[in-house]
C-alpha positions, 0 to 999 in steps of 0.5 A: 382470542383470549388474552390471558393477565394476572393480577397481584393485588396489595392495599395501596396497589396492583401490579398486573401482567399481560401475556401478547404473543408470548410476552410479558407486558408490566404494569402498576396502578393504584388499588383505586376506581382512578387507577383502575380506569387507568388500566382498563384505558391501558388495556384498551390501547393494546388492543384487548377486548376478551381479557381472561385474568387470575387473581390470588385470595388477598381478603378484602383488597382484591374485591374492588379490583374484581368486581372491576375487572367483572363489570367489564365482562371480563373473566376473572378467575381466582387461584388456589394459594397452595397450587399456585404457590407450587406452579410459582416455585417451579417457575423458578425465577430466583426471587419475589416481587410483585412483578413475578407474581403477577407474571406468575398468575399470567402464566398459570391463567394460560396453562390451567385457566379452564380449570380455575374457578370463576370468582363470583360477587358476593350479594348485601347479606354475604358481604354483611355475614363476612364482616359480622364475622370479622367482628366475632373472630376479634371479639372473641380472641380479645375474651380470650386474652382477658380470661387469660390475663385474669387467670395470671395471679394479679397482685393489683385490685385496680388492674384486675378490676379494670380487666375484668370491666373490659371482659364484661363489656366484650362479652356483652360486644360479642352476645350483641354480635351473635344477634345481629349475626342470627338476625342476618341468618333467620332473615334468609330463607336457605341459611334458616332452614340449614341453621335449623338443621344443624341445631338437629345435631346433638351436642350443637347448640344455637351458637355454635350452629350460627358458627358453623353456617357463617363461617362454612359455605357448605354447598360450595363443596361436592364431598364431605372430603374436599370440605375437610382438605379446605380446612386442612383436617386431612391426614398428611404422610410423609414417606420415603423409601424403607427408612422415611416414614414421619409422624402422620398429621392432619394437613393444616392447609385451610384457615386456622380460623375456621378450625379454632372456632370449631374447637369448641362445638366439637368437645360439646358434641364429643360430651354430649352426642353419644355417637361421637362420644363412643367413637371418642371412647374407641380412640382413647383406648387405642392409645390415641393422644386427646389433642388427635381425638379432637381433631378427628372429632371436628373432621366427624362434625364437619362431615355431618354437618355438610350431609345434613345441609347438602341433602336438607335432612335432619340429623337421624339418630338411628341412622347406621352407617354401612361403612361403620360399626357404630351411628355416625 
């Protein structure tokens, strides 16, 4: 018989809650190999052999725990943060702690474990790409900060010169990181093919295609809408009765880092892609705000990229969507 558990993971330790005979049993262990070995001994002392454990995405903190449990032939399930937080609030625990989060994860696993996605470990190339993404985001944000500082009318020549030199070093490191990411993508037959397909989209250059390939796992999504939902690009309504009609906007539930990375590729495609330029002009004629147009362009771009990758076809300029009046 399977036993359900939940693990709330942080950098220094992790809390695990096991439900045995409808009773929660809680322990805390160090987030290390020694702590994990002690956790396994504790689980075996309880007579647990077949375990389902739910974890919440916590960046790199949970990788060691999830991999260790997976090697022990336990089923590791990954919850969707937004849905889990809503579920935890419904338990009315009146407070938040590591133990309560682990208990909520165990209850969530017990009730909805059949619908949760099994955690999958990454291969070496995926680990390298993920770490390279971290470096790219860090260097990009630093370069933007330096550019803004140089444009704020500095009076000190020494400070301006120092910032300019740092910006040049940052740009050089960014180019080197992009080249490293390109070599990684080109070394993989599937990713290299996806990279070439994305470059066929008008307005998408080498850097933009590289960002799309490294930041988004297109094949993980069943539809372009599910990808748009994941990125927080779908509309969010707020209505109640006849009087409450909130302003519509994107949900912003997804990663703001990915949305930010897609901003400039969408801006370029908005200028150089005839279909997207026409779409932008139609929205401008309707009086739409520039930011709303930009978000719509990002969603169109993501939709097209998903279609090309999942169908393994190049961009067709003559294609006409039967549900639209103009080409995509």
